[in-house]
C-alpha positions as a Markdown table, in Angstrom:
| # | Residue | x | y | z |
|---|---|---|---|---|
| 1 | Unk | -180.1 | -106.1 | -105.3 |
| 2 | Unk | -176.6 | -105.4 | -104.6 |
| 3 | Unk | -176.7 | -102.3 | -107.5 |
| 4 | Unk | -179.6 | -101.0 | -106.0 |
| 5 | Unk | -177.8 | -100.2 | -102.9 |
| 6 | Unk | -174.3 | -99.8 | -104.6 |
| 7 | Unk | -176.6 | -96.4 | -106.7 |
| 8 | Unk | -178.2 | -95.7 | -103.3 |
| 9 | Unk | -174.2 | -95.3 | -102.1 |
| 10 | Unk | -173.2 | -93.8 | -105.0 |
| 11 | Unk | -176.0 | -90.9 | -104.8 |
| 12 | Unk | -175.5 | -90.4 | -100.7 |
| 13 | Unk | -172.0 | -89.6 | -101.9 |
| 14 | Unk | -173.4 | -87.1 | -104.5 |
| 15 | Unk | -175.6 | -85.5 | -102.2 |
| 16 | Unk | -173.0 | -84.6 | -99.5 |
| 17 | Unk | -170.9 | -83.1 | -102.1 |
| 18 | Unk | -173.2 | -81.3 | -103.9 |
| 19 | Unk | -175.4 | -79.8 | -101.0 |
| 20 | Unk | -176.9 | -76.4 | -100.7 |
| 21 | Unk | -173.9 | -74.5 | -98.9 |
| 22 | Unk | -176.4 | -71.9 | -97.9 |
| 23 | Unk | -177.7 | -73.9 | -94.7 |
| 24 | Unk | -174.6 | -72.6 | -93.1 |
| 25 | Unk | -175.4 | -68.9 | -92.9 |
| 26 | Unk | -172.3 | -67.8 | -93.9 |
| 27 | Unk | -170.8 | -66.4 | -96.5 |
| 28 | Unk | -167.4 | -67.7 | -96.8 |
| 29 | Unk | -169.1 | -71.2 | -96.8 |
| 30 | Unk | -170.5 | -70.6 | -100.2 |
| 31 | Unk | -166.7 | -70.1 | -101.3 |
| 32 | Unk | -165.2 | -72.5 | -99.7 |
| 33 | Unk | -164.4 | -76.0 | -101.6 |
| 34 | Unk | -166.8 | -78.8 | -100.2 |
| 35 | Unk | -164.8 | -81.4 | -102.4 |
| 36 | Unk | -162.4 | -84.2 | -100.2 |
| 37 | Unk | -159.2 | -82.0 | -99.3 |
| 38 | Unk | -157.7 | -85.1 | -98.9 |
| 39 | Unk | -157.6 | -88.3 | -100.8 |
| 40 | Unk | -158.2 | -91.9 | -100.2 |
| 41 | Unk | -158.7 | -92.7 | -95.9 |
| 42 | Unk | -159.0 | -95.2 | -93.7 |
| 43 | Unk | -162.1 | -97.4 | -93.3 |
| 44 | Unk | -161.1 | -97.4 | -89.3 |
| 45 | Unk | -160.6 | -95.1 | -86.5 |
| 46 | Unk | -157.2 | -93.6 | -87.1 |
| 47 | Unk | -156.6 | -91.4 | -83.9 |
| 48 | Unk | -157.8 | -89.9 | -80.9 |
| 49 | Unk | -158.5 | -86.6 | -79.9 |
| 50 | Unk | -157.2 | -86.1 | -76.3 |
| 51 | Unk | -157.2 | -83.1 | -73.8 |
| 52 | Unk | -153.4 | -82.7 | -72.8 |
| 53 | Unk | -154.7 | -79.3 | -70.4 |
| 54 | Unk | -156.8 | -75.8 | -70.5 |
| 55 | Unk | -154.6 | -74.5 | -73.4 |
| 56 | Unk | -153.9 | -77.9 | -76.2 |
| 57 | Unk | -155.4 | -80.4 | -77.2 |
| 58 | Unk | -154.2 | -83.0 | -79.4 |
| 59 | Unk | -155.2 | -85.8 | -81.9 |
| 60 | Unk | -153.0 | -88.8 | -80.7 |
| 61 | Unk | -153.0 | -92.3 | -83.3 |
| 62 | Unk | -155.3 | -94.7 | -82.2 |
| 63 | Unk | -154.5 | -98.3 | -80.9 |
| 64 | Unk | -156.1 | -100.4 | -84.0 |
| 65 | Unk | -153.8 | -97.9 | -86.2 |
| 66 | Unk | -151.3 | -99.2 | -84.1 |
| 67 | Unk | -152.2 | -102.6 | -84.7 |
| 68 | Unk | -152.5 | -102.2 | -88.1 |
| 69 | Unk | -149.4 | -100.5 | -88.9 |
| 70 | Unk | -147.7 | -103.2 | -87.0 |
| 71 | Unk | -148.5 | -106.1 | -88.5 |
| 72 | Unk | -146.8 | -105.1 | -91.3 |
| 73 | Unk | -144.0 | -104.7 | -89.8 |
| 74 | Unk | -143.9 | -107.9 | -87.9 |
| 75 | Unk | -145.2 | -109.5 | -91.0 |
| 76 | Unk | -142.3 | -108.6 | -92.5 |
| 77 | Unk | -139.8 | -110.0 | -90.2 |
| 78 | Unk | -141.3 | -112.6 | -89.5 |
| 79 | Unk | -140.6 | -113.6 | -93.5 |
| 80 | Unk | -136.9 | -113.6 | -93.4 |
| 81 | Unk | -136.9 | -115.2 | -89.7 |
| 82 | Unk | -139.0 | -118.1 | -90.3 |
| 83 | Unk | -136.4 | -119.1 | -93.3 |
| 84 | Unk | -133.6 | -118.8 | -90.6 |
| 85 | Unk | -135.5 | -120.7 | -88.3 |
| 86 | Unk | -136.5 | -123.3 | -90.7 |
| 87 | Unk | -132.7 | -123.3 | -91.7 |
| 88 | Unk | -131.5 | -123.9 | -88.0 |
| 89 | Unk | -134.2 | -126.2 | -87.2 |
| 90 | Unk | -133.1 | -128.8 | -90.5 |
| 91 | Unk | -130.0 | -128.3 | -90.4 |
| 92 | Unk | -130.0 | -126.9 | -94.5 |
| 93 | Unk | -127.7 | -123.1 | -95.6 |
| 94 | Unk | -129.6 | -120.0 | -94.1 |
| 95 | Unk | -128.4 | -117.8 | -96.9 |
| 96 | Unk | -130.1 | -120.2 | -99.6 |
| 97 | Unk | -131.1 | -119.0 | -103.2 |
| 98 | Unk | -134.8 | -118.6 | -101.2 |
| 99 | Unk | -133.4 | -115.9 | -98.7 |
| 100 | Unk | -132.6 | -113.0 | -100.5 |
| 101 | Unk | -136.2 | -112.9 | -102.2 |
| 102 | Unk | -137.8 | -113.2 | -98.9 |
| 103 | Unk | -135.5 | -110.9 | -97.2 |
| 104 | Unk | -136.7 | -108.6 | -99.7 |
| 105 | Unk | -140.0 | -108.9 | -100.1 |
| 106 | Unk | -140.3 | -109.0 | -96.0 |
| 107 | Unk | -138.3 | -105.4 | -96.0 |
| 108 | Unk | -141.4 | -104.1 | -98.7 |
| 109 | Unk | -143.7 | -105.0 | -95.7 |
| 110 | Unk | -141.8 | -103.6 | -92.9 |
| 111 | Unk | -141.0 | -100.5 | -94.4 |
| 112 | Unk | -144.6 | -100.1 | -95.8 |
| 113 | Unk | -145.6 | -100.7 | -91.9 |
| 114 | Unk | -143.0 | -98.4 | -90.6 |
| 115 | Unk | -144.2 | -95.6 | -92.7 |
| 116 | Unk | -147.9 | -95.8 | -92.4 |
| 117 | Unk | -146.8 | -96.4 | -88.5 |
| 118 | Unk | -144.9 | -92.9 | -88.6 |
| 119 | Unk | -147.4 | -91.4 | -90.5 |
| 120 | Unk | -150.4 | -92.3 | -87.6 |
| 121 | Unk | -147.7 | -91.4 | -84.8 |
| 122 | Unk | -147.3 | -87.7 | -85.8 |
| 123 | Unk | -148.6 | -85.1 | -83.6 |
| 124 | Unk | -151.7 | -83.2 | -84.8 |
| 125 | Unk | -151.8 | -80.5 | -82.1 |
| 126 | Unk | -154.0 | -76.7 | -81.1 |
| 127 | Unk | -152.4 | -75.4 | -78.8 |
| 128 | Unk | -153.5 | -71.5 | -77.1 |
| 129 | Unk | -150.1 | -70.9 | -75.6 |
| 130 | Unk | -148.3 | -71.2 | -78.9 |
| 131 | Unk | -151.1 | -69.7 | -81.0 |
| 132 | Unk | -151.1 | -72.5 | -83.8 |
| 133 | Unk | -152.6 | -75.5 | -84.7 |
| 134 | Unk | -149.7 | -77.3 | -86.6 |
| 135 | Unk | -149.3 | -81.3 | -87.7 |
| 136 | Unk | -145.4 | -83.0 | -87.3 |
| 137 | Unk | -143.0 | -83.5 | -84.8 |
| 138 | Unk | -142.0 | -79.7 | -84.8 |
| 139 | Unk | -144.0 | -76.7 | -83.4 |
| 140 | Unk | -144.2 | -73.2 | -86.1 |
| 141 | Unk | -141.4 | -71.0 | -85.2 |
| 142 | Unk | -142.3 | -67.6 | -86.1 |
| 143 | Unk | -141.4 | -67.1 | -89.6 |
| 144 | Unk | -144.5 | -69.4 | -89.8 |
| 145 | Unk | -146.5 | -65.8 | -89.1 |
| 146 | Unk | -145.4 | -64.5 | -92.1 |
| 147 | Unk | -144.7 | -68.0 | -94.1 |
| 148 | Unk | -148.0 | -70.4 | -93.2 |
| 149 | Unk | -147.7 | -73.8 | -95.2 |
| 150 | Unk | -150.0 | -76.6 | -95.7 |
| 151 | Unk | -149.9 | -77.9 | -92.2 |
| 152 | Unk | -149.5 | -75.1 | -90.1 |
| 153 | Unk | -152.1 | -72.2 | -88.7 |
| 154 | Unk | -152.5 | -69.6 | -86.5 |
| 155 | Unk | -155.2 | -70.6 | -84.5 |
| 156 | Unk | -156.8 | -66.6 | -84.5 |
| 157 | Unk | -157.2 | -68.2 | -87.9 |
| 158 | Unk | -159.0 | -70.1 | -88.3 |
| 159 | Unk | -162.7 | -69.8 | -89.5 |
| 160 | Unk | -164.9 | -72.9 | -88.7 |
| 161 | Unk | -164.5 | -76.8 | -88.6 |
| 162 | Unk | -165.3 | -78.7 | -92.0 |
| 163 | Unk | -166.8 | -83.0 | -92.4 |
| 164 | Unk | -166.9 | -84.1 | -95.4 |
| 165 | Unk | -167.2 | -87.8 | -96.5 |
| 166 | Unk | -165.6 | -89.1 | -99.3 |
| 167 | Unk | -166.5 | -92.4 | -101.0 |
| 168 | Unk | -163.4 | -94.7 | -101.6 |
| 169 | Unk | -163.1 | -97.8 | -103.9 |
| 170 | Unk | -161.1 | -100.2 | -103.3 |
| 171 | Unk | -160.0 | -103.4 | -105.7 |
| 172 | Unk | -162.0 | -105.7 | -103.4 |
| 173 | Unk | -163.0 | -103.4 | -101.2 |
| 174 | Unk | -165.6 | -99.8 | -101.3 |
| 175 | Unk | -166.1 | -97.4 | -98.5 |
| 176 | Unk | -166.2 | -93.8 | -96.6 |
| 177 | Unk | -163.9 | -92.0 | -94.8 |
| 178 | Unk | -164.6 | -88.6 | -93.5 |
| 179 | Unk | -162.2 | -85.6 | -93.1 |
| 180 | Unk | -162.3 | -82.8 | -90.9 |
| 181 | Unk | -160.4 | -79.8 | -91.7 |
| 182 | Unk | -160.0 | -76.0 | -91.2 |
| 183 | Unk | -161.6 | -73.3 | -93.4 |
| 184 | Unk | -159.4 | -70.5 | -93.1 |
| 185 | Unk | -160.5 | -66.4 | -93.2 |
| 186 | Unk | -159.8 | -66.4 | -96.6 |
| 187 | Unk | -161.5 | -69.6 | -97.3 |
| 188 | Unk | -158.3 | -72.1 | -98.2 |
| 189 | Unk | -158.7 | -75.5 | -95.8 |
| 190 | Unk | -155.7 | -78.1 | -94.3 |
| 191 | Unk | -156.8 | -81.2 | -93.9 |
| 192 | Unk | -156.4 | -82.3 | -89.5 |
| 193 | Unk | -157.3 | -86.1 | -89.9 |
| 194 | Unk | -159.3 | -88.4 | -92.3 |
| 195 | Unk | -161.4 | -91.5 | -91.2 |
| 196 | Unk | -163.9 | -93.8 | -91.4 |
| 197 | Unk | -165.7 | -93.0 | -87.6 |
| 198 | Unk | -167.8 | -90.3 | -89.0 |
| 199 | Unk | -170.1 | -90.9 | -85.4 |
| 200 | Unk | -166.0 | -89.7 | -83.3 |
| 201 | Unk | -165.2 | -87.3 | -86.0 |
| 202 | Unk | -168.1 | -85.6 | -85.2 |
| 203 | Unk | -167.5 | -85.5 | -81.0 |
| 204 | Unk | -164.1 | -84.4 | -82.0 |
| 205 | Unk | -164.7 | -81.7 | -83.6 |
| 206 | Unk | -167.7 | -80.4 | -81.2 |
| 207 | Unk | -165.1 | -80.6 | -78.2 |
| 208 | Unk | -162.5 | -78.8 | -81.0 |
| 209 | Unk | -165.3 | -76.2 | -81.7 |
| 210 | Unk | -165.4 | -75.6 | -77.9 |
| 211 | Unk | -161.6 | -75.1 | -77.6 |
| 212 | Unk | -161.7 | -72.6 | -80.5 |
| 213 | Unk | -164.5 | -71.2 | -80.2 |
| 214 | Unk | -165.2 | -71.6 | -84.0 |
| 215 | Unk | -168.8 | -73.4 | -86.0 |
| 216 | Unk | -168.8 | -77.1 | -87.0 |
| 217 | Unk | -170.0 | -77.2 | -91.1 |
| 218 | Unk | -170.7 | -80.7 | -91.3 |
| 219 | Unk | -171.6 | -81.5 | -94.9 |
| 220 | Unk | -172.8 | -85.2 | -93.4 |
| 221 | Unk | -175.1 | -84.3 | -91.2 |
| 222 | Unk | -176.5 | -81.6 | -93.9 |
| 223 | Unk | -177.1 | -84.3 | -96.6 |
| 224 | Unk | -179.7 | -86.0 | -95.4 |
| 225 | Unk | -182.1 | -83.5 | -96.3 |
| 226 | Unk | -181.3 | -84.0 | -99.5 |
């Protein structure tokens, strides 16, 4: 029974990747890559779409993402702190032979948590006044018009919004993660977000579709008919 379920999941992922793109009735959909753009992903919602004003909307880190990364930071800080507390309570030496390994091990957790928090908190912005989409702490300057990169694009160059899935295999747990990507007029793509809540991804894509005036190409819905 378990093997049958695994096969069904695997087949569902294959149907999503191999569906007929002509269903979108757009020649560019035939030229666009439908494989995952960003490897990996999360099995929970990492971002929420927030309308800041009429001309600007942005994805911001969800509470779950903040708590998830904070657990690593607190665990890393807690390991050496517990060693210090135990030494004070028992009258022992703080910097004994076990303190340095615990400090190094804790530092790895804290650095990993801080990196996750930084990644989740990075702004993901659509700004009509600026005329750009970008991911990062700084809005693209005028040079980005001539030299676009993988983190920004002119809103006028966006052709469609793409939703695709990726089956992420782990040692103990496997899951689907869902990408929301921008399809540009030349068929290239930029990743917007990537997380495990497909229903929220779809809702956010519809909001962005209204905001940008661009269609949504949802491969996860199309896969049901194949």
